[in-house]
C-alpha positions in Angstrom: -28.4 -13.7 -50.0 -31.0 -14.5 -47.4 -28.6 -16.9 -45.7 -25.8 -14.3 -45.6 -28.2 -11.7 -44.3 -29.3 -14.0 -41.6 -25.7 -14.8 -40.5 -24.9 -11.1 -40.4 -28.0 -10.3 -38.4 -27.1 -13.0 -35.8 -23.7 -11.4 -35.3 -25.0 -7.9 -34.5 -24.8 -7.0 -30.8 -27.0 -4.5 -29.1 -25.4 -1.1 -29.4 -26.3 -0.1 -25.9 -24.5 -3.0 -24.1 -20.8 -3.7 -23.8 -18.9 -7.0 -23.4 -15.4 -8.2 -24.0 -16.5 -9.2 -27.5 -17.8 -5.8 -28.4 -15.5 -3.5 -26.4 -11.9 -4.4 -27.0 -11.5 -3.1 -30.6 -9.2 -0.1 -30.5 -6.2 1.4 -28.8 -8.5 3.8 -26.9 -10.5 0.8 -25.6 -7.4 -0.7 -24.0 -6.3 2.6 -22.6 -9.7 2.9 -20.9 -9.3 -0.7 -19.6 -5.9 -0.1 -18.1 -7.1 3.0 -16.5 -9.8 0.9 -14.8 -7.1 -1.5 -13.6 -5.5 1.3 -11.7 -8.7 2.4 -10.0 -8.8 -0.2 -7.1 -5.5 1.1 -5.9 -7.2 4.2 -4.6 -9.5 2.1 -2.4 -6.6 -0.1 -1.3 -4.4 2.7 -0.1 -7.2 4.9 1.2 -9.2 2.4 3.1 -7.3 -0.9 3.5 -3.5 -1.0 3.3 -2.9 1.2 6.3 -5.1 -1.1 8.4 -3.5 -4.4 7.3 0.1 -3.2 6.9 0.7 -0.4 9.3 -1.9 -0.6 12.1 -0.9 -4.3 12.3 2.6 -3.2 13.3 4.1 -1.3 16.2 4.0 2.0 14.4 0.4 2.9 15.0 -2.4 2.0 17.4 -6.0 3.0 17.9 -7.0 5.9 20.2 -9.6 4.1 22.5 -12.9 5.9 22.9 -15.1 4.0 25.3 -18.2 6.0 24.2 -17.9 4.4 20.7 -17.7 0.7 20.2 -18.3 0.2 16.5 -14.6 -0.2 15.4 -14.1 -3.7 16.8 -13.1 -5.1 13.4 -10.3 -2.5 13.2 -9.2 -3.2 16.7 -9.2 -6.9 15.9 -6.5 -6.2 13.3 -4.4 -4.0 15.6 -4.8 -6.4 18.5 -4.1 -9.7 16.6 -7.5 -10.8 17.7 -9.2 -11.7 14.4 -12.1 -14.2 14.7 -10.7 -17.2 12.9 -11.9 -20.7 12.2 -10.4 -23.2 9.8 -8.1 -20.6 8.3 -10.8 -18.1 7.5 -12.0 -14.9 9.1 -15.2 -12.8 8.9 -13.2 -9.5 9.1 -14.6 -7.1 6.6 -11.3 -5.3 5.9 -9.5 -8.5 5.1 -12.3 -9.4 2.7 -12.3 -6.0 1.0 -8.5 -6.0 0.5 -8.7 -9.5 -1.1 -11.5 -8.4 -3.4 -9.8 -5.2 -4.5 -6.6 -7.1 -5.4 -8.7 -9.5 -7.5 -10.4 -6.6 -9.2 -7.0 -5.5 -10.5 -6.2 -9.1 -11.5 -9.6 -9.5 -13.3 -9.2 -6.3 -15.2 -5.6 -7.0 -16.2 -6.4 -10.5 -17.3 -9.0 -9.2 -19.6 -6.5 -6.8 -21.2 -3.7 -9.4 -21.5 -6.0 -12.0 -23.0 -7.3 -9.9 -25.8 -4.8 -7.2 -26.6 -2.7 -9.2 -29.1 -5.7 -9.9 -31.2 -6.2 -6.1 -32.0 -3.9 -4.3 -34.4 -2.7 -0.9 -33.3 0.6 1.0 -32.6 3.2 -1.4 -31.3 4.8 1.1 -28.9 1.4 2.0 -27.4 0.4 -1.7 -27.2 3.7 -2.6 -25.3 3.1 0.3 -22.9 -0.4 -0.9 -22.0 0.7 -4.5 -21.7 3.5 -3.5 -19.5 1.2 -1.6 -17.2 -1.1 -4.6 -17.0 1.7 -6.9 -16.1 3.0 -4.5 -13.5 -0.5 -4.1 -11.9 -1.1 -7.8 -11.9 2.3 -8.5 -10.3 1.6 -5.9 -7.6 -1.8 -7.3 -6.8 -0.5 -10.8 -6.4 2.5 -9.5 -4.4 0.0 -8.0 -2.0 -2.0 -11.3 -1.8 1.0 -13.5 -1.2 2.3 -11.2 1.5 -1.0 -10.9 3.3 -2.2 -14.5 2.9 0.7 -16.7 1.8 -1.6 -18.5 -0.6 -4.4 -17.5 -3.0 -6.1 -18.7 -6.3 -3.9 -18.0 -9.3 -6.1 -16.6 -12.0 -4.3 -15.6 -15.3 -7.2 -15.6 -17.7 -10.7 -14.1 -17.6 -13.3 -16.1 -15.6 -16.1 -17.0 -18.0 -18.2 -19.5 -15.9 -18.9 -20.4 -12.4 -16.6 -23.4 -12.3 -13.6 -21.2 -13.4 -14.2 -18.8 -10.6 -13.2 -21.3 -7.9 -9.6 -22.3 -8.4 -7.4 -24.2 -5.9 -5.1 -22.2 -3.7 -1.7 -21.7 -5.3 1.3 -22.0 -3.0 3.6 -19.2 -2.0 6.2 -20.5 -4.4 3.7 -20.6 -7.3 2.5 -17.1 -6.6 6.0 -15.7 -6.4 7.0 -17.4 -9.7 4.1 -15.7 -11.5 4.8 -12.3 -9.8 8.4 -12.5 -11.1 7.3 -13.5 -14.5 4.8 -10.5 -14.7 7.3 -8.0 -13.3 10.0 -9.1 -15.7 7.6 -8.6 -18.6 6.8 -5.1 -17.2 10.5 -4.2 -17.0 10.9 -5.1 -20.7 7.7 -3.4 -21.9 7.5 -0.2 -19.9 9.2 3.1 -20.8 11.3 5.2 -18.5 9.6 7.7 -16.2 10.7 10.6 -18.4 9.0 9.0 -21.4 5.8 7.9 -19.6 2.6 9.8 -18.8 2.8 10.9 -15.2 1.2 8.6 -12.7 1.5 5.4 -14.8 3.8 2.5 -14.1 7.3 2.8 -15.6 10.3 0.5 -16.1 11.8 2.0 -12.9 8.7 1.2 -10.9 8.7 -2.4 -12.4 12.4 -2.8 -11.5 11.7 -1.6 -8.0 8.8 -3.9 -7.5 10.8 -6.9 -8.9 13.7 -6.0 -6.6 11.3 -5.9 -3.7 10.1 -9.4 -4.6 13.7 -10.7 -4.9 14.5 -9.2 -1.5 11.6 -11.0 0.1 13.0 -14.2 -1.4 16.6 -13.3 -0.4 17.8 -13.3 -4.0 20.2 -10.5 -3.1 22.3 -10.4 -6.3 19.2 -10.3 -8.6 17.8 -7.4 -6.5 21.1 -5.6 -6.7 21.2 -5.7 -10.5 17.7 -4.2 -10.7 18.3 -1.5 -8.1 21.5 -0.4 -9.7 19.7 0.0 -13.0 17.2 2.3 -11.3 19.9 4.4 -9.8 22.0 4.5 -13.0 18.9 5.6 -15.0 19.3 9.1 -13.6 15.5 9.3 -13.6 15.2 9.8 -9.8 16.8 11.8 -7.0 16.1 12.7 -3.4 14.1 15.8 -2.7 16.2 18.1 -0.6 13.6 18.7 2.1 11.9 15.6 3.4 8.6 17.5 4.1 8.4 18.3 0.4 8.6 14.7 -0.7 4.9 14.2 -0.2 2.3 15.8 -2.5 -0.1 18.6 -1.7 -3.7 18.3 -2.5 -3.2 19.9 -5.9 0.6 19.8 -6.6 4.0 18.3 -6.2 2.8 15.0 -7.5 5.0 12.4 -9.2 8.0 14.5 -8.3 11.7 13.6 -8.8 11.7 11.2 -5.8 8.5 9.4 -6.8 9.0 5.9 -8.3 5.3 5.0 -8.2 2.4 6.6 -6.4 -1.4 6.2 -6.4 -3.1 9.2 -8.0 -5.9 11.2 -6.2 -7.7 14.3 -7.3 -9.6 16.7 -5.0 -13.1 17.5 -6.2 -16.5 16.0 -7.1 -15.3 13.4 -9.7 -15.0 10.6 -7.2 -11.2 10.5 -7.5 -10.4 12.1 -4.2 -8.9 10.6 -1.0 -10.1 10.8 2.6 -7.1 9.1 4.3 -6.0 12.2 6.1 -9.3 12.1 8.0 -9.1 8.4 8.7 -5.8 9.0 10.4 -7.0 11.6 12.9 -7.4 11.1 16.6 -11.0 11.5 17.7 -13.4 12.9 18.8 -12.3 16.2 17.1 -14.3 19.4 16.9 -14.7 21.2 13.6 -12.5 24.1 14.9 -9.7 21.6 15.9 -9.9 19.9 12.5 -9.8 23.2 10.6 -6.3 23.9 12.1 -5.1 20.9 10.1 -7.3 20.7 7.0 -7.7 24.5 6.3 -11.2 23.8 4.8 -13.9 26.4 5.0 -16.6 23.8 5.9 -15.0 21.5 8.5 -17.2 19.1 10.3 -16.5 17.4 13.7 -15.1 13.9 13.7 -16.5 11.4 16.2 -16.0 7.7 16.6 -12.6 6.4 17.5 -9.1 7.3 16.3 -7.7 4.4 14.4 -4.2 5.3 13.3 -2.3 7.1 16.1 1.5 7.0 16.1 2.7 4.8 19.0 5.3 5.9 21.7 7.5 3.2 20.0 7.7 5.0 16.6 8.1 8.4 18.3 11.1 7.0 20.3 12.6 5.5 17.2 13.7 8.8 15.7 17.2 10.0 16.6 17.8 13.4 18.1 18.0 15.9 15.3 16.2 13.8 12.7 14.2 16.3 10.7 11.8 13.6 9.6 10.2 13.4 13.0 8.6 16.8 12.9 7.6 16.3 9.3 6.0 12.9 10.0 4.4 13.4 13.4 2.4 16.3 14.8 0.5 16.9 18.0 -3.0 18.2 18.7 -4.9 18.9 21.9 -8.5 17.7 21.8 -11.1 19.4 24.0 -13.2 16.3 24.3 -10.5 13.7 24.4 -11.4 10.5 26.3 -7.7 10.0 27.0 -6.9 12.2 30.0 -3.5 13.3 28.5 -5.6 15.2 25.9 -2.7 15.8 23.5 -2.5 13.2 20.8 0.2 12.6 18.2 -1.1 12.2 14.6 0.3 11.2 11.2 1.4 14.6 9.9 3.2 13.7 6.7 -0.1 13.3 4.8 -1.8 16.4 6.2 -2.1 19.2 3.7 -4.5 22.0 3.4 -7.3 21.6 0.9 -10.7 23.0 0.0 -13.4 20.4 0.7 -14.2 18.6 3.9 -13.3 14.9 3.7 -12.2 15.4 0.1 -8.5 15.9 -0.8 -6.1 15.1 -3.6 -2.8 14.1 -2.0 -1.2 11.2 -3.8 -0.1 8.1 -1.9 3.5 6.9 -2.3 4.1 3.2 -3.1 7.8 3.4 -4.0 10.1 6.3 -3.4 13.7 6.7 -4.5 14.7 6.8 -0.8 13.5 3.3 -0.5 15.4 2.3 -3.6 18.6 3.5 -1.9 17.7 1.7 1.3 16.9 -1.5 -0.6 20.3 -1.2 -2.4 22.0 -0.7 1.0 20.3 -3.8 2.3 21.2 -6.1 -0.6 24.8 -4.9 -0.7 25.1 -5.5 3.1 23.7 -9.0 2.8 26.4 -9.8 0.2 29.2 -8.4 2.4 29.7 -5.2 0.5 29.4 -3.0 3.6 31.4 0.0 2.4 29.1 0.6 -0.6 26.0 -0.3 1.4 26.9 2.4 4.0 27.2 5.0 1.3 23.6 4.5 0.1 22.3 4.3 3.7 24.0 7.6 4.6 22.6 9.4 1.5 19.2 8.9 3.1 20.5 9.9 6.6 22.2 13.0 5.3 18.9 14.3 3.9 17.4 13.8 7.4 20.2 15.9 9.0 21.9 12.9 10.6 25.6 11.8 10.8 26.7 8.6 9.1 25.4 5.4 10.7 27.5 3.5 13.3 27.4 0.0 14.7 25.7 -3.0 13.1 24.9 -2.1 9.6 22.1 -4.5 9.1 20.3 -3.1 12.2 21.0 0.4 11.1 19.4 -0.2 7.7 16.4 -1.9 9.3 15.9 1.0 11.7 16.4 3.6 9.0 13.6 2.0 6.9 11.3 2.4 9.9 11.7 6.1 10.3 12.2 7.0 6.6 9.1 5.1 5.5 7.0 5.5 8.7 3.2 5.3 8.0 3.7 4.3 4.3 2.5 0.7 4.9 6.0 -0.8 5.0 6.6 -1.7 8.6 4.5 -4.9 8.9 6.0 -6.3 5.7 9.5 -5.5 6.9 8.8 -7.3 10.2 7.6 -10.4 8.4 10.2 -10.7 5.7 13.1 -10.3 8.3 11.6 -12.9 10.6 10.9 -10.5 13.4 7.1 -10.1 13.4 6.3 -12.6 16.1 9.0 -11.5 18.5 8.5 -7.7 17.9 4.7 -7.8 18.1 4.6 -10.1 21.1 6.8 -7.6 23.0 4.6 -4.8 21.7 1.5 -6.5 23.0 3.1 -7.0 26.4 3.9 -3.3 26.6 0.3 -2.3 25.7 -1.1 -4.6 28.3 1.4 -3.5 31.0 0.7 0.2 30.4 -2.5 0.8 28.5 -2.6 4.5 29.4 0.7 5.0 27.4 -1.1 3.6 24.4 -4.1 5.9 24.5 -6.5 3.9 26.8 -8.4 6.2 29.2 -7.5 5.6 32.9 -9.0 2.4 34.2 -9.5 0.9 30.7 -7.5 -2.1 29.6 -7.2 -4.1 26.3 -9.7 -6.8 25.7 -8.8 -10.2 27.3 -8.0 -11.8 23.9 -5.8 -8.9 22.6 -2.5 -10.1 21.2 -3.6 -13.7 21.6 -3.1 -14.9 18.0 0.1 -13.3 16.6 0.8 -14.8 13.2 2.5 -13.7 10.0 -0.4 -14.3 7.6 -4.0 -13.2 7.6 -6.7 -15.9 7.5 -8.6 -16.0 4.1 -12.0 -14.1 4.0 -15.0 -16.2 5.0 -17.3 -14.7 2.3 -14.9 -15.9 -0.4 -14.6 -19.3 1.3 -18.4 -19.7 1.0 -17.9 -19.5 -2.8 -15.1 -21.9 -3.1 -14.6 -25.5 -2.1 -10.8 -25.0 -1.9 -10.5 -22.7 1.1 
């Protein structure tokens, strides 16, 4: 009896502390865990993705303010002037993106490594596993597109040695992404049977199709995209301006395939990206015309995400998406003599609290499913059907059917339909256009800085656009922890 009591005593854990051994015991525990795996997505889309995947492109640029010089790390991204040595960089935004993706991976690894050991409802278990596979696939998809190589962690890290794995190749990462996404397709329910905001089989199919498109597996992508279309779970919203959520409503609508959830208020689930996209400096009165808040505060520093003349010119005459996506505001204290700046309008919605809003962020929309399908059909010589899907998107925008080279028409349509949704840089890279397009863009900026929001007499830094490449260097702080970087 004494021996038994001693054994039992040694197995008792402190009730005030949690670990993987004590926490993962019930369905509710795994539901909490998968909720935590979604959480880094808010920081990714609010603070990072627009920097690394849109400001890096020819769609947006910074609004130079010579009176404020603390945004150099952002300018380094936009100007292809990252400090780099031996394949690593000290840029904070690159580091934070990397770490946020590995937060998702760490949390999903914990779920997937323990969930089969716990007995609970099979349907609920499959749903949680499917969400974990989807999120891990998405995180690795970001990493492979940003860096081209990264450590491949598939189990929880339990010691220091296990934290520093060798860099997996692009091929190895894509193989795991496909495996995870295929699992998610099989395990996740349709959107109509899933809790709003969570990953669905339609989202998993769209992600997997996106992966196959990157790899030019056109037929595999076609099969997946047709399944999304034929599910009848999605449709285009009639008015483009109504595609995007307000601060409190219109979320996860009929066009939404997957979006990141935000909630206005004091719970810490809010977004601030609308403010990050504003040209600056902006007075409280000027800001209030856009935010509608009762307690606006002035915005100083430098505008970091101003639509370029290039994206403005990309819209055809009569395209209703232009006015829905880009607005203009006159700033009293503008350092740029023109004074009237364009701004990203599609995510501007009235809300209650300054620097605190609840608009969701779209990752995949049905319009992109249609454009993906048009692309993969065109690549297989099925131009007639490809044009039908392309023109469904154009018709919603008030445009006539596309003419001329269909591949170019699809590429251009993606730019204006998905403007400011963090797609442009990835599109340039996967189509092999990034170096050429961004080299030409850099030459335009340097030839006419004033057209790109530099005050008169100001010019880009000497090293601007001096290192145009498709992948980011790996973060230096992580390199200090690993012998493999």
